[in-house]
C-alpha positions in Angstrom: -11.0 -7.0 -23.6 -13.0 -8.0 -20.5 -12.1 -8.8 -16.6 -14.4 -10.4 -14.5 -13.3 -10.0 -10.5 -15.1 -11.7 -7.5 -14.0 -9.6 -4.6 -13.8 -10.4 -1.1 -16.7 -8.1 0.1 -19.1 -5.7 -1.7 -17.5 -2.8 -3.3 -19.6 -0.4 -1.0 -17.5 -1.8 2.2 -14.3 -0.8 0.7 -15.8 2.7 0.1 -17.0 2.9 3.6 -13.6 2.2 4.6 -12.0 4.6 2.5 -10.2 2.1 0.4 -11.2 2.8 -3.4 -7.8 3.2 -5.3 -7.0 3.7 -9.2 -6.9 1.0 -11.3 -7.1 -1.5 -8.1 -9.1 -3.9 -10.5 -7.4 -3.0 -13.7 -3.8 -2.4 -13.7 -2.4 -0.4 -16.5 -5.4 -0.2 -17.8 -5.2 -3.6 -19.4 -8.8 -4.4 -19.7 -11.5 -2.2 -21.7 -14.6 -3.8 -19.3 -14.9 -4.6 -15.7 -17.4 -6.7 -14.5 -17.6 -6.8 -10.8 -19.5 -9.8 -9.3 -20.8 -8.6 -5.7 -22.6 -11.0 -3.4 -24.7 -8.6 -2.0 -28.4 -7.7 -2.5 -27.5 -3.7 -4.0 -24.3 -2.7 -4.2 -22.6 1.0 -4.5 -23.3 3.1 -7.4 -20.5 2.7 -10.1 -19.9 6.6 -10.2 -18.8 6.7 -7.0 -16.3 4.1 -7.3 -15.0 4.0 -10.8 -11.3 4.6 -10.3 -10.6 1.2 -9.4 -11.3 0.1 -12.9 -9.2 2.8 -14.3 -10.2 3.7 -18.1 -12.4 0.4 -18.3 -16.2 0.8 -18.5 -17.6 -1.1 -15.1 -20.8 -2.8 -14.5 -21.5 -4.1 -10.6 -23.6 -7.0 -10.9 -25.4 -7.7 -7.4 -26.5 -11.6 -6.7 -27.3 -11.4 -3.6 -25.3 -13.3 -0.7 -24.1 -16.3 -0.8 -24.0 -19.2 1.9 -23.1 -22.9 2.0 -26.7 -23.8 1.4 -27.6 -21.6 -1.6 -24.2 -21.5 -3.6 -25.4 -24.2 -6.2 -27.9 -21.8 -7.1 -25.8 -19.0 -6.7 -23.3 -20.3 -9.1 -25.5 -21.0 -11.9 -27.0 -17.6 -11.3 -23.7 -16.3 -11.7 -22.6 -18.4 -14.9 -25.7 -17.4 -16.7 -24.3 -13.6 -16.3 -21.3 -14.3 -17.2 -22.0 -16.4 -20.4 -23.6 -12.8 -21.4 -20.7 -11.1 -20.7 -17.7 -13.4 -22.3 -15.0 -12.3 -20.2 -11.3 -13.1 -21.2 -10.4 -13.7 -17.7 -11.6 -14.3 -14.4 -10.1 -13.3 -10.9 -11.1 -14.0 -7.2 -9.3 -12.4 -4.2 -10.2 -15.6 -2.1 -10.7 -19.4 -2.4 -14.1 -19.5 -0.1 -17.5 -19.6 -1.8 -16.4 -16.3 -3.9 -13.4 -18.3 -5.4 -15.4 -21.7 -5.8 -17.8 -20.0 -7.8 -15.3 -18.2 -9.6 -13.4 -21.6 -10.6 -16.9 -23.1 -11.6 -17.9 -20.4 -14.0 -13.8 -20.6 -15.3 -14.2 -24.4 -16.5 -17.6 -23.7 -17.7 -16.7 -21.1 -20.1 -13.1 -22.6 -20.6 -11.6 -19.1 -19.7 -8.2 -18.7 -17.4 -9.0 -17.9 -13.5 -6.5 -16.0 -11.3 -7.0 -16.2 -8.0 -4.9 -13.8 -5.2 -5.0 -14.8 -1.5 -4.8 -12.3 1.7 -5.2 -14.7 4.5 -3.6 -17.9 5.8 -6.9 -20.0 5.9 -5.8 -22.9 7.8 -4.3 -20.6 11.0 -7.9 -18.6 10.4 -9.7 -21.9 11.0 -7.5 -22.6 14.4 -8.2 -19.2 15.7 -11.9 -19.4 14.9 -11.6 -22.9 17.0 -11.2 -21.0 20.4 -13.4 -18.0 19.4 -16.2 -19.2 17.4 -16.9 -22.8 17.2 -20.0 -22.4 14.6 -17.7 -20.5 12.3 -14.7 -22.9 12.6 -16.9 -25.8 11.7 -18.1 -23.6 8.8 -14.5 -23.1 7.6 -13.4 -26.9 8.2 -16.2 -27.7 5.4 -14.8 -25.1 3.1 -11.5 -27.0 3.7 -12.7 -29.8 2.5 -15.1 -29.0 -0.1 -14.7 -25.4 -1.2 -11.0 -24.4 -0.9 -9.3 -27.5 -3.0 -11.6 -26.9 -5.9 -10.8 -23.0 -6.1 -6.9 -23.6 -6.1 -7.1 -26.9 -8.0 -8.6 -25.0 -10.6 -6.8 -21.8 -10.7 -4.0 -20.9 -13.8 -2.5 -18.6 -11.4 -2.1 -18.3 -7.8 -0.6 -15.3 -6.1 -0.5 -14.7 -2.3 0.0 -11.3 -0.3 2.5 -12.4 2.2 4.8 -15.5 3.0 3.0 -16.9 5.6 0.0 -18.2 3.2 2.6 -20.2 1.2 2.2 -23.2 3.3 -1.3 -23.4 3.1 -1.1 -23.2 -0.8 1.4 -26.1 -1.0 -0.8 -27.9 1.4 -3.7 -28.1 -1.3 -2.3 -28.2 -4.5 1.6 -28.7 -4.2 2.1 -25.3 -6.3 4.2 -22.8 -4.9 2.4 -19.6 -5.6 4.1 -16.3 -6.3 4.4 -13.6 -3.9 2.4 -10.1 -4.8 2.5 -7.7 -2.1 -0.4 -5.4 -1.6 -0.1 -2.3 -3.8 1.4 0.8 -2.3 1.4 4.4 -3.9 4.9 5.4 -2.6 4.9 8.8 -4.3 2.0 9.4 -2.3 2.9 8.4 1.0 6.4 9.6 0.8 4.7 13.2 0.1 2.5 13.3 3.3 2.2 16.2 5.6 2.4 16.9 9.4 -0.8 18.2 9.7 -1.8 16.9 13.2 0.4 18.4 15.6 0.6 16.9 19.2 2.0 17.6 22.6 3.1 13.7 23.4 4.6 11.2 21.2 1.9 9.3 19.4 1.4 6.1 18.6 -0.6 4.9 15.5 -2.4 1.7 14.7 -4.8 1.0 11.5 -6.9 -1.9 11.0 -10.2 -3.6 11.8 -11.0 -4.1 15.1 -11.2 -7.7 15.4 -9.7 -10.0 17.9 -7.2 -11.6 16.0 -5.5 -7.8 15.8 -5.0 -7.8 19.3 -5.6 -3.8 19.9 -6.5 -4.7 23.7 -3.1 -5.8 24.4 -1.7 -2.5 22.4 -4.3 -0.3 24.6 -2.8 -2.3 28.0 0.6 -1.6 27.0 0.1 2.5 27.1 -1.5 2.7 30.5 1.8 3.8 32.1 3.4 5.9 29.1 2.9 9.1 28.4 1.9 9.0 25.2 -1.3 9.4 22.7 -2.9 5.9 21.0 -4.6 6.9 18.1 -6.7 3.6 16.7 -8.1 4.3 13.2 -10.7 1.3 12.3 -13.9 -0.1 12.5 -15.4 -3.8 13.6 -17.2 -5.6 15.9 -14.5 -5.2 18.9 -15.0 -1.3 19.3 -17.5 -1.7 22.1 -15.0 -4.1 24.0 -12.0 -1.4 23.3 -13.8 1.5 24.5 -14.8 -0.2 27.5 -11.4 -1.3 28.2 -10.1 2.0 27.8 -12.6 3.5 30.3 -11.7 0.5 32.9 -8.1 1.4 32.5 -8.8 5.1 32.9 -7.0 6.3 30.0 -9.8 8.1 27.9 -7.5 11.3 27.6 -4.8 9.0 25.9 -7.1 7.2 23.2 -8.5 8.5 20.1 -10.8 6.1 18.1 -11.5 7.0 14.2 -13.7 4.7 12.4 -12.5 5.5 8.9 -10.1 8.0 7.4 -10.1 8.5 3.1 -7.8 6.9 1.4 -6.4 10.2 -0.2 -5.9 11.2 3.4 -4.7 8.5 5.8 -1.0 9.2 4.6 -1.0 12.4 6.3 -2.1 10.7 9.6 0.8 8.1 9.7 3.2 11.1 9.1 2.0 13.1 11.9 2.5 10.2 14.0 5.7 9.0 16.0 5.4 5.3 16.1 3.3 2.9 13.9 2.3 -0.6 16.1 0.3 -3.4 15.2 0.2 -6.8 16.7 -1.9 -8.7 14.4 -1.9 -12.7 14.6 1.4 -13.6 12.7 0.1 -16.9 12.0 -2.8 -15.4 9.8 -1.3 -12.4 8.3 2.5 -11.5 7.2 2.7 -7.9 5.9 -1.0 -6.3 6.1 -1.5 -2.9 4.2 -1.3 -0.5 6.9 2.1 -1.7 8.0 3.3 -1.2 4.2 1.9 2.0 4.5 3.7 3.0 7.6 6.9 2.1 6.3 6.2 4.2 3.2 5.8 7.1 5.2 8.9 6.3 7.4 7.7 5.3 10.4 9.3 3.6 13.0 7.4 -0.2 12.9 6.5 -2.5 15.7 4.8 -5.7 14.6 4.3 -9.1 16.2 7.1 -11.7 16.2 6.4 -14.2 12.7 6.4 -17.4 12.3 9.8 -18.8 11.7 11.3 -18.4 8.5 8.1 -16.4 7.4 9.0 -12.8 8.0 9.0 -11.6 4.5 12.3 -10.3 5.3 11.5 -7.7 7.8 14.5 -8.7 10.8 16.8 -5.6 9.7 13.9 -3.1 8.9 11.5 -3.3 12.2 11.1 -4.5 16.2 9.3 -7.5 16.8 7.3 -7.8 19.9 5.3 -10.9 21.6 1.8 -10.4 22.0 1.6 -9.1 25.4 1.4 -5.8 26.9 4.8 -5.9 28.9 6.7 -6.7 25.9 5.4 -4.3 24.0 5.3 -1.6 26.5 8.8 -2.4 26.4 9.5 -1.9 22.7 7.4 1.3 22.8 9.8 2.6 25.4 13.2 1.3 23.5 12.4 3.7 20.6 10.8 6.6 22.5 14.1 6.4 25.1 16.5 6.3 21.7 16.6 8.5 19.2 19.2 6.9 17.2 17.0 3.9 17.2 13.9 6.2 16.1 15.9 7.4 13.4 17.6 4.2 12.4 14.3 2.5 12.0 12.6 5.5 10.2 15.2 5.0 7.7 15.2 1.4 7.6 11.2 1.6 7.1 11.7 3.7 3.9 14.4 1.5 2.4 12.4 -1.3 2.6 9.1 0.1 1.5 10.7 0.4 -2.0 10.6 -3.8 -2.2 6.4 -2.9 -2.1 6.3 -0.1 -5.0 2.8 -0.1 -6.1 4.3 1.1 -9.7 5.9 -2.6 -9.5 3.2 -4.4 -8.2 0.9 -2.8 -10.8 3.0 -4.0 -13.7 3.6 -7.3 -12.7 -0.6 -8.1 -12.4 -1.0 -6.6 -15.8 2.0 -9.2 -16.7 0.2 -12.0 -15.2 -3.0 -11.1 -17.0 -1.0 -11.0 -20.3 0.8 -14.5 -19.3 -2.7 -16.0 -19.2 -4.1 -14.5 -22.4 -1.1 -15.6 -24.1 -1.0 -19.0 -23.0 -5.1 -19.5 -23.6 -5.2 -17.7 -27.0 -1.4 -18.1 -28.4 -2.1 -15.6 -31.4 -2.8 -12.8 -29.1 
């Protein structure tokens, strides 16, 4: 059987970030062939990333960059490729242009279409309205013409956290299934303290973008006797380093652009607290939060939207997105060993809900359900 995947980014971007994971696109080795449609001019050599397909034979089809102007040309180009492949299922990881092309091909080829969503797009639009009006207008256009087509033509919709649900219900009035990001609990449980620090260490992991609010975290530690380790790359790196210099805390803050996926668990394990104050209107439970939980770190994250906390109330500390509130929460943990221990235990207990083995099994079941619905004799 053959699966055709439309990822959010070129595979080379995931390789660069160290995010190439075993069987990520082929749960339980359900498919014999994996075809990846990459909207890039020349994506990565398959031999460097072949584990994402497990035992499947993998081919990456680079079709060039897509935008609103060339989308019709690109969809026809991709359709020609898929006609030759003859996939059994098509999967997209967003409802934007990639999802739109995927939906179009699925209709033309009469094969099931599975879309999974990782961002609350309506909230992202509102965020960009204040920051980048040109990007906001483009996303507004997608909301009218692109996203409804992608979602209305999907045979299965999953979301990685509850905050995305209202967006889906508004477009298709069909409740999506929550399928959390896949975490290898064994790997994070067996992490080692490889890095020893002479002060309590705060760790945060994620792209350096404005909606991750790293500036708030940096300001929060100015008067704390701690180290801050920031792991991630992105357009805000220069501004954040400038802020560190202005606050005269260069000795407290360390930036690391990326860590290989098979080593990241040891960085979590070597720290004392994980902190991430992302925009909770856009994200609910990003992958780094789940990974930090699996290693048993006490967690501080931004306050969630009402009734959209993914059941974290008893497992983490919530903070307002301002330096004073965040600093207070960090001190609260560092000055109370009982609270630190309690939150560590709660993290581990909660992480069992996000066991990658269960998620992978459910993904494979979804593919099987789609196939049986489409071709009952299988």
